[in-house]
DOMILO-298388 format. One record per residue (C-alpha): x, y negated, z negated. Coordinates in steps of 0.1 Angstrom, whole numbers, padded with zeros to 4 digits, always signed. Layout:
BEGIN
XYZ
...
This chain:
BEGIN
+1301-1599-0116
+1300-1561-0112
+1300-1540-0144
+1316-1506-0142
+1307-1474-0161
+1335-1479-0186
+1322-1513-0196
+1287-1500-0200
+1299-1473-0224
+1318-1498-0244
+1288-1520-0248
+1267-1491-0260
+1293-1482-0287
+1294-1519-0299
+1255-1519-0301
+1254-1486-0320
+1280-1499-0345
+1261-1530-0350
+1229-1510-0357
+1246-1488-0382
+1260-1518-0400
+1225-1533-0403
+1212-1500-0417
+1240-1498-0442
+1232-1533-0454
+1195-1525-0457
+1201-1493-0478
+1233-1498-0499
+1242-1482-0533
+1266-1500-0555
+1283-1473-0576
+1296-1498-0601
+1261-1511-0610
+1231-1494-0626
+1208-1476-0601
+1176-1494-0590
+1147-1472-0582
+1116-1487-0597
+1092-1464-0579
+1109-1432-0589
+1127-1436-0622
+1113-1440-0658
+1119-1473-0674
+1137-1481-0706
+1160-1461-0728
+1150-1428-0746
+1138-1435-0782
+1143-1409-0808
+1122-1412-0840
+1123-1394-0874
+1091-1391-0894
+1081-1373-0926
+1046-1359-0931
+1030-1346-0963
+1002-1320-0964
+0965-1329-0962
+0954-1337-0998
+0939-1306-1012
+0947-1287-0980
+0974-1265-0995
+0963-1234-1014
+0977-1201-1027
+0959-1168-1022
+0966-1136-1041
+0961-1099-1033
+0978-1091-1000
+1002-1063-1010
+0997-1043-1042
+1025-1029-1063
+1036-0997-1046
+1021-1005-1012
+1053-1022-1000
+1086-1008-0992
+1101-1009-1027
+1094-0999-1063
+1109-1020-1092
+1127-1009-1123
+1142-1034-1147
+1154-1039-1182
+1149-1075-1194
+1159-1089-1159
+1151-1126-1165
+1131-1114-1195
+1111-1090-1173
+1107-1052-1178
+1096-1029-1149
+1090-0992-1145
+1085-0972-1113
+1058-0946-1113
+1056-0915-1090
+1031-0888-1086
+1041-0860-1062
+1019-0839-1040
+1007-0807-1056
+1030-0777-1056
+1010-0745-1056
+1018-0712-1074
+1027-0694-1042
+1047-0699-1010
+1039-0688-0975
+1063-0662-0961
+1055-0642-0930
+1020-0655-0929
+1014-0643-0965
+1012-0663-0997
+1036-0649-1022
+1043-0656-1058
+1077-0670-1067
+1102-0677-1094
+1116-0712-1098
+1154-0712-1096
+1161-0749-1096
+1146-0783-1089
+1160-0814-1073
+1145-0849-1077
+1157-0874-1051
+1154-0912-1055
+1163-0938-1029
+1183-0969-1041
+1175-0999-1020
+1193-1026-1039
+1211-1033-1072
+1231-1061-1088
+1267-1052-1077
+1282-1072-1106
+1268-1048-1132
+1286-1015-1135
+1276-0983-1154
+1240-0982-1143
+1218-0952-1145
+1182-0943-1139
+1162-0926-1166
+1132-0903-1158
+1104-0895-1181
+1074-0872-1176
+1039-0888-1172
+1004-0872-1173
+0996-0857-1139
+0964-0878-1138
+0984-0911-1137
+0969-0936-1112
+0967-0973-1103
+0951-0981-1137
+0984-0973-1155
+0999-1002-1175
+1034-1010-1188
+1022-1002-1223
+1011-0967-1211
+1044-0960-1195
+1065-0973-1224
+1045-0950-1247
+1057-0921-1226
+1094-0930-1229
+1101-0906-1258
+1126-0878-1261
+1100-0851-1257
+1091-0864-1222
+1127-0869-1210
+1133-0854-1175
+1168-0865-1171
+1193-0893-1163
+1208-0901-1129
+1241-0920-1131
+1245-0945-1103
+1281-0947-1090
+1295-0982-1091
+1305-0978-1054
+1269-0973-1043
+1248-1003-1033
+1222-0984-1014
+1215-0947-1007
+1200-0916-1023
+1208-0904-1058
+1197-0870-1072
+1188-0852-1104
+1193-0814-1103
+1177-0793-1129
+1182-0756-1136
+1182-0729-1163
+1168-0742-1196
+1163-0778-1181
+1136-0764-1159
+1112-0766-1188
+1113-0804-1185
+1095-0802-1151
+1074-0770-1157
+1039-0775-1143
+1012-0759-1164
+0981-0745-1145
+0960-0773-1159
+0981-0799-1141
+0970-0786-1107
+1006-0783-1095
+1013-0820-1099
+1045-0835-1113
+1043-0872-1123
+1073-0893-1136
+1082-0928-1145
+1117-0943-1138
+1135-0970-1158
+1170-0984-1155
+1198-0985-1181
+1230-1005-1182
+1253-1026-1202
+1235-1058-1192
+1201-1070-1183
+1195-1059-1148
+1172-1041-1123
+1171-1020-1092
+1148-1017-1062
+1139-0981-1053
+1124-0967-1021
+1087-0962-1021
+1067-0934-1004
+1070-0955-0971
+1107-0957-0975
+1117-0932-0948
+1150-0916-0956
+1150-0934-0990
+1115-0922-1000
+1113-0902-1033
+1112-0864-1030
+1106-0834-1053
+1122-0802-1040
+1118-0768-1057
+1141-0739-1048
+1125-0705-1055
+1128-0668-1050
+1097-0654-1033
+1082-0621-1043
+1091-0601-1011
+1112-0570-1006
+1132-0585-0977
+1161-0602-0995
+1169-0624-0965
+1135-0641-0970
+1135-0644-1007
+1152-0678-1009
+1126-0704-1001
+1123-0741-1006
+1092-0761-1014
+1094-0798-1006
+1070-0824-1019
+1068-0862-1013
+1051-0888-1034
+1013-0889-1029
+1010-0920-1051
+1035-0946-1063
+1034-0979-1080
+1054-1000-1105
+1043-1018-1137
+1059-1049-1150
+1057-1075-1177
+1060-1104-1152
+1031-1129-1152
+1005-1118-1127
+0991-1151-1115
+1008-1183-1105
+0997-1217-1120
+0965-1228-1102
+0978-1262-1092
+1011-1250-1076
+1020-1231-1045
+1034-1196-1049
+1047-1167-1028
+1058-1132-1039
+1047-1111-1069
+1025-1080-1069
+0998-1081-1058
+1016-1106-1035
+1006-1142-1030
+1009-1164-0999
+1004-1201-0995
+0985-1219-0967
+0997-1255-0961
+0977-1278-0938
+0990-1309-0921
+0974-1336-0899
+0996-1343-0869
+0994-1380-0859
+0979-1385-0824
+1012-1401-0812
+1030-1369-0819
+1002-1345-0809
+0997-1359-0774
+1027-1377-0759
+1061-1369-0774
+1088-1343-0771
+1095-1326-0804
+1132-1321-0809
+1133-1307-0844
+1108-1298-0872
+1119-1288-0907
+1096-1278-0935
+1110-1285-0970
+1101-1270-1004
+1114-1280-1038
+1113-1251-1064
+1095-1259-1096
+1120-1239-1116
+1151-1217-1109
+1141-1188-1086
+1138-1155-1105
+1152-1124-1088
+1178-1097-1087
+1214-1112-1083
+1230-1104-1050
+1196-1092-1036
+1181-1123-1020
+1145-1123-1007
+1134-1142-0976
+1109-1170-0974
+1091-1168-0940
+1069-1194-0925
+1043-1184-0899
+1019-1203-0877
+0982-1193-0875
+0959-1186-0846
+0928-1198-0864
+0921-1214-0898
+0898-1191-0918
+0916-1195-0951
+0931-1165-0968
+0924-1142-0938
+0938-1165-0911
+0955-1144-0883
+0992-1151-0881
+1013-1159-0850
+1038-1133-0841
+1073-1135-0828
+1075-1138-0790
+1038-1145-0787
+1019-1176-0777
+1009-1197-0807
+0988-1226-0794
+1008-1243-0767
+1042-1228-0775
+1060-1194-0776
+1075-1184-0809
+1111-1177-0800
+1127-1172-0834
+1117-1165-0870
+1113-1194-0893
+1130-1182-0925
+1151-1192-0955
+1170-1171-0980
+1159-1172-1016
+1188-1166-1040
+1182-1158-1076
+1187-1188-1099
+1187-1214-1071
+1169-1248-1076
+1181-1262-1042
+1156-1277-1017
+1146-1250-0992
+1146-1260-0956
+1129-1239-0929
+1132-1248-0892
+1097-1247-0876
+1100-1264-0842
+1082-1237-0822
+1052-1237-0846
+1048-1275-0846
+1051-1276-0808
+1022-1252-0807
+1001-1278-0824
+1004-1302-0795
+0978-1307-0768
+0940-1303-0766
+0943-1265-0771
+0969-1266-0798
+0970-1241-0827
+0956-1252-0861
+0981-1276-0878
+0990-1253-0907
+1017-1230-0920
+1013-1196-0938
+1042-1190-0962
+1050-1156-0975
+1079-1136-0991
+1098-1107-0976
+1099-1079-0988
+1063-1084-0998
+1050-1066-1029
+1084-1052-1037
+1108-1079-1049
+1119-1094-1082
+1118-1128-1065
+1089-1151-1067
+1089-1188-1056
+1067-1216-1070
+1065-1250-1054
+1046-1283-1059
+1014-1291-1042
+0992-1320-1034
+0971-1311-1064
+1000-1312-1087
+1013-1344-1072
+1050-1336-1076
+1075-1318-1054
+1050-1318-1026
+1062-1299-0994
+1074-1322-0966
+1075-1318-0929
+1103-1337-0912
+1098-1342-0874
+1123-1356-0850
+1108-1365-0816
+1115-1385-0784
+1089-1407-0769
+1082-1399-0733
+1096-1425-0708
+1070-1443-0688
+1074-1445-0650
+1076-1480-0637
+1050-1491-0611
+1064-1515-0584
């Protein structure tokens, strides 16, 4: 039998079709059934686990002395706010008895004075507030006490009163003095040109204010003297002498030291707490941390200025050397993780609620052989300039101990055929 070209081509097509059918049968995927790839796919279903850790016994401590009163961004003034009194203290840079005009020091006559104070925060629910200013000795320094300042709050030392408009929550307020009132801020030669004052707050209710310190930028305190210089050219006679605070602090009746068996943040000088944990090996080496939350239970209602919440901030550490442990910063590497967001919680005056701070980046940084120390440093913002302090339980007290809640997923193991 003779086979023609057409028959040969047909036979080849049939053979090719048969070969493709065999290949399809050998490598077939059933879209209605689970995939089967034992050499490439991890086995089992993902397992998510929640666990709660408590600090290492005795590994949680409070340290005091970070930011002194007046070294922060705010000064405090209060009248029985939560039973606490506070007075701000200012000492301005020396004002000489002459002013430089056309490269020559010239005597002057004081025309008026303006004292400017920056208001950072107040309780907006209390109307009719005012600041009251009293003269202090020009030698006032960091050794001054509340008793010293209160002794100076007498009519003979009154500088003046600054009403705070109810509409103002923050901003500058001023006390102008002229004519016979200038005697209240006259600077005798023996005072070396220095004006020192104390500031209290008055109102119809127990309250307080936070005022700008010498580092407060546009809300820093200022003492401006407007003078007429002794010069014939009348266009140059009007001069202004501006002075900023060379020293400031505040004194308060608040307790200076937290209970030794509890954890504390805030105050002045400010306190911080270091809390150490021991991460289980199963979490340290082989899991994916999905969430980590640090929880605190206040020992008592949080003190503070109503409507002026402070912030509790939790930081990781680069090395554990106690009170001076260097802190991890935002956007920097902390152990094996980058800190991508701040770990913070708001502290509202009077609150007793459990505080929860999300700390996943910090805890992820503890993982691996080169992980960061398994500890948190806890501090309060603004530091050294807030009415808020927070006190929590500790492992030494045995009650209201901080807790670290971690949610993690175990890594899936790859199957070996």
